[in-house]
C-alpha positions in Angstrom: -11.2 -18.3 -6.3 -8.1 -17.1 -8.0 -7.5 -14.6 -10.8 -4.6 -12.4 -11.7 -2.6 -13.6 -8.6 -5.3 -12.6 -6.1 -7.1 -15.1 -3.9 -10.4 -13.9 -2.4 -11.7 -15.8 0.6 -15.4 -15.0 1.3 -16.6 -18.1 3.2 -17.2 -17.3 6.9 -15.2 -19.4 9.5 -12.6 -20.4 6.8 -9.2 -21.3 8.2 -6.1 -20.6 6.1 -2.9 -22.4 6.9 0.4 -23.4 5.4 0.8 -26.9 3.9 4.4 -27.2 2.6 4.5 -24.8 -0.3 0.7 -24.6 -0.6 -2.0 -22.5 1.0 -4.8 -24.7 2.3 -8.3 -23.5 3.0 -10.4 -25.5 5.5 -14.0 -24.9 6.6 -15.1 -27.1 9.5 -12.0 -29.3 9.1 -12.9 -30.0 5.5 -10.4 -28.9 2.9 -12.0 -26.7 0.3 -9.1 -25.4 -1.7 -5.3 -25.7 -2.1 -3.3 -23.1 -4.0 0.4 -23.2 -4.6 2.0 -20.2 -3.1 4.0 -19.3 -6.2 0.7 -18.6 -8.0 -0.2 -15.9 -5.5 0.4 -12.2 -5.3 -2.2 -11.3 -2.7 -4.7 -13.0 -0.4 -7.9 -11.0 0.5 -10.1 -12.2 3.4 -13.6 -11.0 4.0 -15.1 -11.1 7.4 -14.5 -13.9 9.9 -11.5 -15.7 8.4 -8.7 -17.2 10.4 -5.1 -17.3 9.2 -2.3 -19.3 10.9 0.8 -17.6 12.1 3.2 -19.8 10.0 1.2 -18.9 6.9 1.5 -15.2 7.8 5.3 -15.5 8.1 5.5 -17.4 4.8 3.4 -14.8 2.9 5.5 -12.0 4.2 8.7 -13.9 3.2 7.4 -14.5 -0.3 6.2 -10.9 -0.8 2.5 -12.0 -0.9 0.2 -9.4 0.6 -2.5 -10.5 3.1 -5.4 -8.1 3.3 -8.2 -8.2 5.9 -11.6 -6.7 5.2 -14.7 -6.7 7.4 -17.9 -8.2 6.2 -18.9 -5.0 4.5 -15.7 -5.1 2.5 -14.2 -2.2 4.5 -10.4 -2.2 4.9 -9.1 -3.4 8.3 -5.4 -4.3 7.9 -2.7 -5.4 5.5 0.3 -7.6 6.1 3.3 -7.3 3.8 7.0 -7.8 3.8 9.8 -5.2 3.4 8.9 -2.2 1.3 10.2 -2.4 -2.3 10.4 0.1 -5.0 12.6 2.8 -6.3 13.5 5.2 -3.5 14.2 8.0 -6.0 10.8 7.6 -7.5 9.2 7.8 -4.0 11.2 10.9 -3.2 10.0 12.5 -6.4 6.4 11.6 -5.4 6.7 13.0 -1.9 8.2 16.2 -3.3 5.7 16.8 -6.0 2.8 16.0 -3.7 3.8 19.2 -1.9 3.9 21.2 -5.1 0.4 22.8 -5.3 0.4 23.4 -9.0 1.6 19.8 -9.9 -0.8 18.2 -7.4 -3.7 20.2 -8.7 -2.9 19.0 -12.3 -2.9 15.3 -11.2 -6.1 15.8 -9.1 -7.9 17.5 -12.0 -7.1 14.8 -14.4 -8.2 12.0 -11.9 -11.5 13.8 -11.5 -11.9 14.4 -15.2 -11.3 10.7 -15.9 -13.9 9.7 -13.3 -16.5 12.2 -14.5 -16.0 11.4 -18.2 -16.3 7.7 -17.6 -19.4 8.0 -15.4 -20.9 10.2 -18.1 -20.4 7.4 -20.6 -22.4 5.1 -18.4 -25.3 7.5 -18.4 -25.1 8.2 -22.2 -25.0 4.5 -22.9 -28.0 4.0 -20.6 -29.9 6.8 -22.3 -29.4 5.2 -25.7 -30.5 1.8 -24.5 -33.4 3.0 -22.3 -36.8 1.4 -23.0 -38.8 4.4 -21.7 -38.7 8.0 -22.7 -38.7 9.2 -19.1 -35.6 7.1 -18.3 -33.9 8.3 -21.4 -34.6 11.9 -20.6 -33.4 11.6 -17.0 -30.2 9.9 -18.1 -29.6 12.5 -20.7 -30.0 15.3 -18.2 -27.6 13.6 -15.9 -25.0 13.2 -18.7 -25.5 17.0 -19.5 -24.8 17.8 -15.8 -21.6 15.9 -15.9 -20.6 17.5 -19.1 -21.0 20.9 -17.3 -18.7 19.6 -14.6 -16.1 18.7 -17.2 -16.2 22.2 -18.6 -15.8 23.7 -15.2 -12.8 21.7 -14.1 -10.1 23.8 -15.9 -11.2 26.9 -14.0 -11.0 25.2 -10.5 -8.1 27.1 -8.8 -7.4 24.8 -5.9 -8.0 21.3 -4.5 -11.1 22.3 -2.5 -12.8 23.7 -5.6 -12.0 20.5 -7.5 -13.4 18.4 -4.7 -16.6 20.5 -4.6 -17.1 19.9 -8.3 -16.4 16.2 -7.9 -18.9 16.0 -5.0 -21.7 17.7 -7.0 -21.0 15.5 -10.0 -21.2 12.4 -7.9 -24.5 13.5 -6.4 -26.0 14.0 -9.9 -24.6 10.8 -11.2 -25.9 8.6 -8.3 -29.3 10.3 -8.6 -29.5 9.1 -12.2 -28.3 5.5 -11.5 -31.8 4.5 -10.4 -32.9 5.0 -14.0 -30.5 2.3 -15.1 -32.1 -0.4 -12.9 -34.7 -2.5 -14.7 -38.2 -1.4 -13.9 -39.2 -4.7 -12.2 -36.3 -4.4 -9.7 -36.6 -0.7 -8.8 -38.8 -1.2 -5.8 -36.1 -3.5 -4.2 -33.1 -1.8 -5.6 -33.3 1.9 -5.1 -30.7 4.3 -3.7 -31.0 7.7 -2.2 -27.5 8.9 -2.9 -24.3 7.3 -1.9 -24.1 6.0 1.7 -21.2 4.3 3.3 -20.0 3.1 6.7 -22.5 1.5 6.7 -24.4 1.2 3.4 -28.1 1.9 3.9 -29.6 0.2 0.9 -28.9 -2.8 -1.4 -27.2 -0.9 -4.2 -24.9 0.8 -1.8 -24.1 -2.5 -0.2 -23.1 -3.9 -3.6 -21.1 -0.8 -4.6 -19.2 -0.8 -1.3 -18.3 -4.5 -1.8 -17.1 -4.2 -5.3 -15.3 -0.9 -4.6 -13.3 -2.7 -1.8 -12.0 -5.3 -4.3 -11.2 -2.5 -6.8 -9.4 -0.5 -4.1 -7.2 -3.5 -3.2 -6.3 -4.0 -6.9 -5.4 -0.3 -7.3 -3.3 -0.4 -4.1 -1.4 -3.5 -5.4 -0.9 -1.7 -8.7 0.5 1.4 -7.1 2.9 -0.7 -4.9 4.0 -2.8 -7.9 5.0 0.4 -9.7 7.2 1.4 -6.8 5.0 4.2 -5.6 4.0 5.1 -2.0 0.3 4.3 -1.7 -0.1 6.6 1.3 0.8 9.9 -0.6 -1.8 11.1 -3.0 -2.7 14.2 -5.0 -6.5 14.3 -4.8 -7.3 12.6 -1.6 -6.2 14.2 1.7 -3.3 12.4 3.3 -4.4 10.7 6.6 -2.8 8.0 8.8 -3.7 4.6 7.5 -5.3 5.9 4.3 -4.0 4.7 0.9 -4.6 8.1 -0.7 -2.7 7.4 -4.0 -4.6 4.2 -4.5 -7.8 6.1 -4.0 -6.7 8.6 -6.6 -6.0 5.9 -9.1 -9.3 4.2 -8.3 -11.4 7.2 -9.4 -11.2 6.6 -13.1 -12.2 2.9 -12.7 -15.3 3.4 -10.5 -17.6 3.4 -13.4 -16.5 -0.1 -14.3 -17.6 -1.2 -10.8 -20.9 0.6 -11.2 -21.6 -1.1 -14.4 -20.9 -4.5 -12.9 -23.3 -3.8 -10.0 -26.0 -2.7 -12.4 -25.4 -5.8 -14.5 -25.7 -8.1 -11.5 -29.1 -6.6 -10.6 -30.5 -6.3 -14.0 -29.6 -9.9 -15.0 -31.1 -11.2 -11.7 -27.8 -12.6 -10.5 -28.3 -10.8 -7.2 -31.8 -10.5 -5.7 -33.4 -8.8 -2.7 -33.1 -12.0 -0.6 -29.3 -11.9 -0.9 -29.1 -9.1 1.7 -29.7 -8.7 5.4 -30.5 -5.6 7.3 -28.6 -5.2 10.6 -29.7 -3.2 13.7 -29.1 0.4 13.0 -30.1 0.2 9.3 -26.9 -1.2 7.8 -27.5 -3.4 4.8 -25.1 -6.3 4.2 -24.6 -8.7 1.3 -24.9 -12.3 2.4 -22.3 -15.0 2.1 -23.3 -17.0 -1.0 -24.1 -13.7 -2.8 -20.7 -12.4 -2.0 -19.1 -15.4 -3.8 -21.3 -14.7 -6.8 -20.1 -11.0 -6.9 -16.5 -12.1 -6.5 -16.8 -14.5 -9.5 -18.5 -11.8 -11.6 -15.7 -9.3 -10.6 -13.0 -11.8 -11.6 -14.7 -12.5 -14.9 -14.9 -8.7 -15.5 -11.1 -8.5 -14.9 -10.6 -11.0 -17.7 -12.4 -8.9 -20.3 -10.1 -7.3 -22.9 -10.2 -3.6 -23.5 -8.3 -1.3 -25.8 -5.8 1.2 -24.4 -4.9 4.3 -26.4 -1.2 3.9 -25.7 -0.9 0.2 -26.5 -1.2 -1.6 -29.8 -3.2 -4.6 -28.3 -6.1 -5.2 -26.1 -5.4 -5.9 -22.4 -7.5 -7.4 -19.7 -9.3 -4.9 -17.5 -7.5 -6.4 -14.5 -4.2 -5.0 -15.8 -5.4 -1.5 -16.5 -4.7 -0.2 -12.9 -1.1 -1.5 -13.3 -0.7 0.2 -16.6 -2.1 3.5 -15.3 0.1 3.3 -12.1 3.2 3.0 -14.4 2.0 5.9 -16.5 1.7 7.9 -13.3 5.2 6.9 -12.3 6.5 8.2 -15.7 4.9 11.5 -15.0 6.5 11.8 -11.6 9.9 11.0 -13.1 9.3 13.8 -15.6 9.2 11.4 -18.6 5.7 12.7 -19.6 4.2 16.2 -19.2 1.0 15.1 -17.5 -0.9 12.1 -16.2 -3.6 11.0 -18.6 -6.4 8.8 -17.0 -7.9 5.8 -18.8 -11.0 6.8 -20.7 -13.8 4.5 -21.7 -14.4 4.4 -25.4 
């Protein structure tokens, strides 16, 4: 399954190996797919997938990222060749990340973009709701997020911003249940956001789609020549792609809408999940393929961008925003403006 130079491998026990200038995928010694290497920018493997050492070397030589995720979609490891990018841009990024005022401005706009886009999800749901109770609950949720947007300019430090973002997220996820069609609510209901592991079916879907979105945002950050580890909103920690997480915030609502669409259209059902010991809920293999296909199709949809004269596929938006962030770090623009849903 390939789109926009990313190959997602979701079938358990798949074996990836090098075949001349082609990546070959086998399952049980049966060839399932061949992809020319020059078509690839990244290979993302979910769960129990084996990769040959010669293929690893070739991917590194060709600048193709190899990303390993667990069966939940949680990041495990990433293999890539030599670091590329403009060292002067990265120096500016590292310096400005230590500037409290500058970092606060970037963080505030990342959160504003996220909250505003999430609010649009609730407003749209309120307009389209079939019941008065759902419409009222969604309108209240949208009003709560509007209050967060008004409070953001007065947040004096990063901790205050994160507090506002956390409360907005709680209000938003509480309202999401009202966007699930009535007949599916008994099976698909969430009690807030739960991760590591997800504790219900909606959270399992969200985590899976977020993992793909996160990988795309990290690739966009790296393609723009930025250091994915040094962010402005998310705390810097070893092994954490803080800047990619920053960029991802404004796009989370797109992932949320995809998850709701999969549920409401019946493309994903209760039987597509399994509950593990300890309460973890996991999306099963065939359903994961369906979600990947839906995500790829979503990435092909054209959207307008306020700074461009033509529509662009959603899959390119993280790359556009990463380059806009790079311009801000260079001093070419006064502030970073997140992508806003229209």
